[in-house]
C-alpha positions as CSV (number, residue, x, y, z in Angstrom):
1,M,68.1,105.6,49.2
2,M,70.6,108.3,49.8
3,N,74.4,107.7,49.8
4,Y,76.8,109.4,52.2
5,T,80.4,110.0,52.1
6,V,82.1,110.3,55.4
7,H,85.1,112.7,55.6
8,H,86.9,111.8,58.9
9,D,88.8,115.1,59.1
10,R,85.5,117.0,58.7
11,V,83.8,114.8,61.3
12,S,86.6,115.4,63.7
13,Y,86.5,119.2,63.2
14,K,82.7,119.3,63.6
15,N,82.9,117.1,66.7
16,S,85.6,119.5,68.2
17,I,83.2,122.4,67.5
18,F,80.4,120.6,69.1
19,L,82.3,119.6,72.3
20,W,83.8,123.1,72.6
21,F,80.2,124.5,72.4
22,I,78.9,122.0,74.9
23,G,81.8,122.9,77.3
24,I,81.0,126.6,77.1
25,L,77.4,125.9,77.6
26,A,78.1,123.8,80.7
27,L,80.2,126.6,82.2
28,L,77.5,129.1,81.5
29,T,74.9,126.9,83.0
30,I,77.0,126.4,86.1
31,S,77.8,130.1,86.4
32,C,74.2,131.0,86.1
33,A,72.7,128.1,88.1
34,P,71.5,128.7,91.6
35,R,73.8,127.1,94.3
36,E,73.0,123.7,95.6
37,G,74.2,124.8,99.0
38,W,77.3,125.6,100.9
39,G,80.3,123.4,101.8
40,L,83.0,123.3,104.4
41,I,86.4,121.9,103.1
42,L,87.4,119.3,105.6
43,W,90.7,118.4,103.9
44,S,91.8,120.2,100.8
45,A,93.8,118.5,98.1
46,Q,97.5,119.4,97.9
47,D,97.1,121.3,94.7
48,S,93.8,123.0,95.6
49,R,93.4,126.8,95.7
50,I,91.0,126.4,98.6
51,A,92.4,125.8,102.1
52,T,91.2,123.3,104.7
53,G,88.4,124.9,106.8
54,T,87.1,127.3,104.1
55,V,83.4,127.7,103.4
56,V,82.6,127.7,99.7
57,P,79.5,127.9,97.5
58,L,78.4,124.5,95.9
59,Y,77.1,124.8,92.4
60,F,77.0,121.3,90.9
61,K,77.3,117.8,92.1
62,S,78.5,115.1,89.8
63,N,77.8,111.5,90.8
64,I,79.9,110.2,87.9
65,T,83.1,112.0,88.8
66,R,82.2,112.0,92.5
67,C,83.0,115.8,92.7
68,W,81.5,119.1,93.6
69,I,82.0,122.1,91.4
70,A,82.7,124.8,94.1
71,G,83.5,128.4,93.9
72,V,86.9,129.6,94.8
73,P,86.5,132.4,97.5
74,G,87.8,135.8,96.3
75,T,87.7,134.9,92.7
76,N,85.2,134.2,89.9
77,G,86.8,130.9,89.4
78,K,85.5,127.4,90.2
79,E,87.2,124.1,91.2
80,E,86.4,120.4,91.2
81,I,86.6,119.0,94.8
82,D,86.2,115.3,95.7
83,L,82.8,114.8,97.5
84,W,84.5,113.2,100.5
85,R,86.4,116.4,101.1
86,V,83.4,118.5,101.6
87,K,80.6,118.7,104.2
88,Q,77.4,120.2,102.7
89,F,75.0,122.6,104.4
90,S,71.8,124.1,103.2
91,S,72.8,127.6,104.2
92,K,75.9,129.7,104.5
93,R,75.1,130.4,108.2
94,K,75.1,126.8,109.1
95,A,78.4,126.2,107.2
96,N,80.0,129.2,109.0
97,E,78.9,127.8,112.3
98,E,80.5,124.4,111.6
99,A,83.6,126.2,110.3
100,K,83.9,128.0,113.6
101,A,83.6,124.7,115.5
102,Y,86.1,123.0,113.1
103,A,88.7,125.7,113.5
104,T,90.2,124.0,116.5
105,Y,90.8,120.9,114.2
106,V,91.8,122.4,110.9
107,S,95.5,121.8,111.2
108,L,95.3,118.6,113.3
109,F,96.4,115.2,111.9
110,A,96.8,111.8,113.4
111,Q,99.8,109.7,112.4
112,A,99.9,105.9,112.8
113,K,102.9,104.8,115.0
114,R,103.0,101.3,113.5
115,Q,101.5,99.5,110.6
116,G,98.2,97.8,110.8
117,L,96.4,100.2,113.2
118,I,92.7,100.2,112.7
119,M,90.0,102.8,111.9
120,R,86.6,101.6,113.2
121,Q,83.0,102.3,112.1
122,E,82.1,103.5,115.7
123,P,84.1,104.8,118.6
124,D,84.3,101.3,120.1
125,N,87.2,98.9,120.0
126,L,84.8,96.1,119.1
127,S,83.1,98.0,116.3
128,K,83.6,96.9,112.6
129,Q,87.0,97.6,111.0
130,V,86.7,100.0,108.0
131,Y,90.3,101.0,107.4
132,R,93.9,99.7,108.2
133,F,96.9,102.2,108.3
134,L,100.5,101.9,107.1
135,E,103.2,103.0,109.5
136,N,103.5,106.8,109.6
137,E,100.4,107.2,107.5
138,R,98.4,110.2,108.3
139,C,94.6,110.9,108.5
140,K,92.8,114.1,109.0
141,V,91.3,114.7,112.4
142,L,87.7,116.0,112.2
143,K,86.8,116.2,115.9
144,K,87.3,114.5,119.2
145,V,84.3,112.4,120.4
146,K,83.1,110.3,123.3
147,G,83.5,106.6,123.0
148,V,83.7,103.2,124.7
149,E,86.6,102.9,127.1
150,V,89.5,100.9,125.8
151,R,91.0,98.4,128.2
152,T,93.8,96.0,128.3
153,G,93.2,93.4,131.0
154,N,91.8,95.3,134.0
155,Q,93.6,98.5,133.0
156,A,92.1,101.4,131.0
157,L,94.3,102.7,128.2
158,P,95.0,106.4,128.1
159,G,93.8,108.2,125.0
160,D,90.8,109.7,123.2
161,W,88.5,108.8,120.4
162,Y,88.7,110.9,117.3
163,L,86.4,111.0,114.2
164,V,89.0,111.1,111.3
165,L,89.2,111.0,107.5
166,A,91.6,108.7,105.6
167,S,93.4,109.7,102.4
168,D,91.0,107.7,100.2
169,G,87.9,109.3,101.8
170,T,87.2,106.6,104.4
171,R,85.6,108.1,107.5
172,G,85.6,106.5,110.9
173,Y,87.1,106.6,114.4
174,I,90.5,105.9,115.9
175,F,91.8,105.6,119.5
176,S,94.7,108.0,120.0
177,N,96.8,105.6,122.1
178,Q,98.8,104.2,119.1
179,F,98.6,107.5,117.0
180,T,100.6,110.7,117.3
181,I,98.3,113.9,117.1
182,I,100.1,116.5,115.1
183,D,99.4,120.1,114.6
184,I,101.0,120.8,111.2
185,A,100.7,124.6,111.6
186,Q,103.0,124.5,114.5
187,S,105.5,121.9,113.0
188,I,105.8,123.8,109.8
189,T,106.2,127.1,111.4
190,S,108.8,125.8,113.9
191,T,111.0,124.3,111.3
192,S,110.6,126.7,108.4
193,T,110.4,130.3,109.7
194,Q,113.1,131.5,107.5
195,Q,112.0,129.8,104.2
196,Q,109.1,129.9,101.9
197,P,107.7,126.6,100.6
198,V,108.3,125.8,96.9
199,P,106.1,123.7,94.5
200,E,106.7,120.0,94.4
201,P,109.6,119.1,92.1
202,D,108.6,117.7,88.8
203,F,111.0,114.8,89.2
204,L,108.9,113.3,91.9
205,Q,106.4,112.3,89.3
206,K,108.9,109.7,87.8
207,T,109.1,106.1,89.1
208,W,112.5,105.7,90.9
209,R,113.9,102.3,91.4
210,P,117.0,101.4,93.5
211,V,120.2,102.0,91.7
212,Y,121.4,98.4,92.6
213,F,118.7,97.1,90.1
214,S,121.0,98.0,87.2
215,E,124.2,97.4,89.0
216,L,123.4,93.8,90.0
217,A,121.7,93.1,86.6
218,E,125.0,94.1,84.8
219,Q,126.8,91.6,86.9
220,G,124.3,88.8,86.3
221,I,123.3,88.7,89.9
222,Y,119.5,88.3,89.9
223,D,119.0,88.2,93.7
224,L,115.2,87.7,94.0
225,T,115.1,89.1,97.6
226,M,116.3,92.4,96.0
227,F,114.4,92.5,92.8
228,Q,110.7,93.2,93.6
229,T,108.2,95.5,91.8
230,S,107.4,97.1,95.3
231,F,111.0,98.3,95.8
232,G,111.6,102.1,95.0
233,F,110.9,105.8,96.0
234,F,107.3,106.6,95.5
235,Y,105.6,110.0,95.9
236,Y,101.8,109.9,96.4
237,A,100.7,113.4,96.1
238,S,97.0,112.6,96.8
239,E,98.0,111.0,100.0
240,S,100.6,113.6,101.0
241,R,103.3,111.0,101.6
242,I,106.6,109.7,100.2
243,F,107.2,105.9,100.6
244,I,110.6,104.4,100.5
245,N,110.6,100.5,100.2
246,L,113.9,98.6,100.1
247,P,114.8,95.0,101.3
248,W,116.4,96.5,104.5
249,F,114.2,99.6,105.0
250,S,110.6,100.5,104.5
251,K,108.9,103.7,105.7
252,A,106.3,106.3,104.8
253,Y,107.1,109.9,105.3
254,P,104.3,112.5,105.6
255,V,104.6,115.5,103.3
256,E,102.8,118.8,103.9
257,Q,105.3,121.2,102.2
258,F,108.6,121.3,100.3
259,F,111.5,123.6,100.9
260,R,114.7,124.2,98.9
261,D,117.9,124.4,100.9
262,T,121.0,126.4,100.0
263,D,122.9,123.3,98.6
264,G,120.0,122.8,96.0
265,S,118.5,119.8,97.8
266,Y,114.8,119.5,98.7
267,R,113.4,119.0,102.1
268,A,109.9,117.5,102.9
269,E,108.3,118.8,106.0
270,P,107.5,117.9,108.7
271,S,109.3,114.5,108.0
272,K,112.8,116.2,107.3
273,L,113.3,113.8,104.5
274,R,116.0,115.4,102.1
275,F,116.6,114.5,98.4
276,M,118.0,115.9,95.2
277,V,118.9,114.8,91.6
278,T,122.6,114.3,91.1
279,A,124.6,115.2,88.1
280,D,124.4,111.7,86.7
281,N,120.5,111.8,87.0
282,K,120.2,109.7,90.1
283,L,117.9,110.6,92.9
284,M,119.9,110.8,96.2
285,C,117.6,110.5,99.2
286,I,118.8,111.2,102.8
287,P,116.4,110.0,105.5
288,P,116.7,111.3,109.1
289,R,119.6,110.0,110.9
290,E,117.5,108.1,113.5
291,D,116.1,106.0,110.6
292,M,119.4,104.8,109.4
293,Q,121.2,104.1,112.7
294,N,120.7,100.3,112.2
295,I,122.5,100.3,108.8
296,P,125.9,98.5,109.1
297,E,128.9,100.9,108.3
298,N,130.1,98.6,105.5
299,F,126.7,97.9,104.0
300,P,127.3,97.9,100.2
301,F,123.9,99.2,98.9
302,V,124.0,102.7,100.5
303,E,126.3,105.7,100.2
304,H,127.7,108.0,102.8
305,T,127.7,111.9,102.4
306,A,130.5,114.1,103.5
307,N,128.5,114.8,106.8
308,D,128.4,110.9,107.3
309,D,124.7,110.7,106.6
310,V,123.4,107.6,105.0
311,A,122.2,108.2,101.4
312,L,119.9,106.0,99.4
313,L,120.3,106.1,95.6
314,F,117.5,105.6,93.0
315,S,117.4,105.8,89.2
316,V,114.8,105.7,86.4
317,S,115.1,102.1,85.3
318,T,114.0,100.4,82.1
319,I,114.3,96.9,83.5
320,D,111.2,94.8,83.2
321,I,111.2,93.6,86.9
322,Q,108.5,91.0,86.5
323,K,110.1,89.4,83.4
324,L,113.5,89.4,85.2
325,I,111.8,87.6,88.1
326,T,110.2,85.0,85.9
327,T,113.4,84.4,83.9
328,E,115.5,83.9,86.9
329,K,113.2,81.3,88.4
330,I,113.5,79.4,85.2
331,N,117.2,79.8,85.1
332,R,117.4,78.3,88.8
333,I,115.9,75.2,87.4
334,T,118.2,75.1,84.5
335,R,121.2,75.6,86.8
336,L,120.1,72.6,88.8
337,K,119.8,70.4,85.7
338,N,123.2,71.5,84.6
339,F,124.7,70.6,87.9
340,L,123.1,67.2,88.0
341,A,124.8,66.4,84.6
342,N,127.8,65.7,86.7
343,G,125.9,63.2,88.9
344,T,122.9,62.8,91.2
345,M,124.3,60.8,94.1
346,F,127.3,61.9,96.2
347,V,128.7,59.5,98.8
348,S,130.9,60.1,101.8
349,S,131.8,57.5,104.6
350,T,131.9,60.5,107.0
351,Y,129.1,62.8,105.8
352,G,126.6,60.3,104.5
353,T,124.9,60.0,101.0
354,L,123.4,63.1,99.3
355,T,121.0,62.4,96.5
356,L,119.6,65.2,94.3
357,Y,116.7,65.1,91.9
358,E,115.7,67.3,88.9
359,S,112.4,68.0,90.6
360,G,114.2,70.2,93.1
361,K,114.1,67.6,96.0
362,F,117.0,66.0,97.8
363,S,117.6,63.3,100.4
364,W,120.5,63.2,102.8
365,E,121.2,60.0,104.7
366,Q,123.5,59.3,107.6
367,Y,124.7,62.9,108.2
368,S,124.9,62.8,112.0
369,A,128.6,63.9,111.9
370,L,127.4,67.2,110.7
371,V,125.0,67.9,113.4
372,P,124.5,70.5,114.9
373,E,127.5,72.6,113.7
374,I,126.5,72.4,110.0
375,L,123.1,70.7,109.7
376,P,120.2,71.1,112.0
377,D,119.4,68.4,114.5
378,D,116.3,66.1,113.9
379,A,115.6,67.6,110.5
380,G,114.7,64.4,108.7
381,T,116.3,63.2,105.5
382,V,114.3,64.9,102.7
383,G,113.9,68.5,101.6
384,T,114.3,71.0,98.7
385,I,117.3,72.3,96.9
386,V,117.4,75.7,95.2
387,M,120.3,77.1,93.2
388,D,119.6,80.6,94.6
389,R,123.1,81.8,95.6
390,F,125.3,84.1,93.6
391,L,129.1,84.2,94.0
392,T,130.7,87.6,94.0
393,G,134.3,89.0,93.4
394,E,137.1,86.5,93.6
395,L,134.8,83.6,94.8
396,K,133.7,83.3,91.2
397,E,137.3,82.0,90.5
398,Q,137.5,79.7,93.4
399,W,134.0,78.0,93.2
400,Q,131.5,77.0,90.6
401,G,128.4,77.9,92.3
402,A,126.2,77.7,95.4
403,F,122.8,76.4,96.6
404,T,120.4,76.2,99.6
405,L,119.1,73.1,101.2
406,S,115.9,73.2,103.2
407,F,114.8,70.2,105.1
408,D,111.0,69.6,105.0
409,K,110.8,69.0,108.9
410,K,112.8,72.3,109.6
411,P,112.4,74.7,106.5
412,E,113.2,77.7,108.6
413,Q,116.7,76.3,109.3
414,S,117.9,76.2,105.7
415,R,121.6,75.8,105.0
416,S,123.7,77.2,102.1
417,F,126.9,75.8,100.5
418,V,129.3,76.7,97.8
419,Y,130.5,73.9,95.6
420,K,132.9,72.8,93.0
421,I,133.4,69.5,91.2
422,S,136.9,68.3,90.7
423,N,138.5,65.0,89.8
424,D,135.1,63.1,90.2
425,K,134.6,64.7,93.7
426,L,131.9,67.1,94.9
427,I,133.4,69.6,97.3
428,L,131.1,71.6,99.5
429,M,131.9,74.4,101.9
430,P,129.1,75.5,104.4
431,L,128.2,79.2,104.5
432,T,127.3,81.1,107.6
433,A,124.7,83.8,107.8
434,D,127.5,86.5,107.9
435,D,128.9,85.1,104.6
436,C,125.9,86.2,102.6
437,I,124.0,89.4,102.0
438,Y,120.6,88.3,100.9
439,E,121.3,85.7,98.2
440,Q,124.8,87.0,97.4
441,V,127.9,85.1,98.7
442,R,130.3,87.9,99.8
443,T,132.8,86.0,102.0
444,I,133.5,82.5,103.2
445,S,134.4,82.2,106.8
446,G,134.2,78.5,107.2
447,T,137.1,76.0,106.9
448,N,135.3,72.6,106.9
449,L,135.4,71.2,103.4
450,L,132.9,68.3,102.8
451,E,134.2,66.0,100.2
452,F,131.9,63.4,98.3
453,S,132.6,60.8,95.6
454,I,130.2,60.9,92.7
455,G,128.4,57.7,93.2
456,L,125.7,57.7,90.5
457,R,125.7,59.7,87.2
């Protein structure tokens, strides 16, 4: 029996030599191997050296990586290309004939006018659904086809059927009635004739979260409508889009090229989205004005530029959002328990009897004097209480907290109150929708104080 001593450093070195040798051998094999055919690039990747509509030699097909190894025209180089981006032909002649027919569609894209639009397996509105689009998401137009007429009632809808390719490689058919057909060659030329495109900025590779994440966290305001893992500024290079998602605004912007303006900011075309990194390492994003026209002038979570454009601010955050959400849900239960330490039953000869439970339920009897100005009509007597409101500014000095009541019969008509306990009395002040921004109490416009005696501790 022989004994072996393993030296890990030597094994690593020998493995490296071996892998290097295999890599060189693979390249030599590919360079010497006969072509497997020719390919037409249907939709080139953003970082590809090969343009859409180009005919290329295909050398090797990998079913593991789902890629072709294709030759780069005009060079001795080769490039990996996703299988779905290429249409294969047995001869160069056939590929060139297809490329000639495809030339009409090389720069054509279809952009969804709203979220939820459908790609179908066949050009028929009753055909199987194979893909669902986000608002403003783009797909590559391959060709216009004949399809089944689309009707609404007795009226035929105007539009055409197109064979298209989605950004994940899904192929199918769309009806153009709810899509905008865009020629990017024209849109880019018309907006950028005096500038040359620039590479995508490196900072787009970072995960950018709303600046208010850190600002609210520092104040102890854990508004769960504003803290979500889905909120932020996201760049999807493979899908050629920027997605901005905030509680008050959500939109995907198509990106074909980047340009650098004289003020140092970047501009994404054809969407005209502008952005830059500020001196304090924040990402300032300025959407087109038409997208921001519904933002109130005094809305506290946006900035305004010198040109009165609305700017959205993002930063690289270290906050563990999911942990914050979980912790806040537990804290809301704790706040309710602490509140109930003062009493569980509150009695008023005018406003009825309000009883609260640690389970998060409540009952409110004989409250007819509060209907409909303060409480909804015919809402029943039981429901759920959540300590989900945060006092801001001077209101922290005037009140002890706030909560929301939702009656089981009418949960969509919830009511929120600020409260304080003084001299064995519970004092409530109803809040209006205008008093709150999401879960934050910013003002109190009401004047009707509701006073209850503590009836049971």
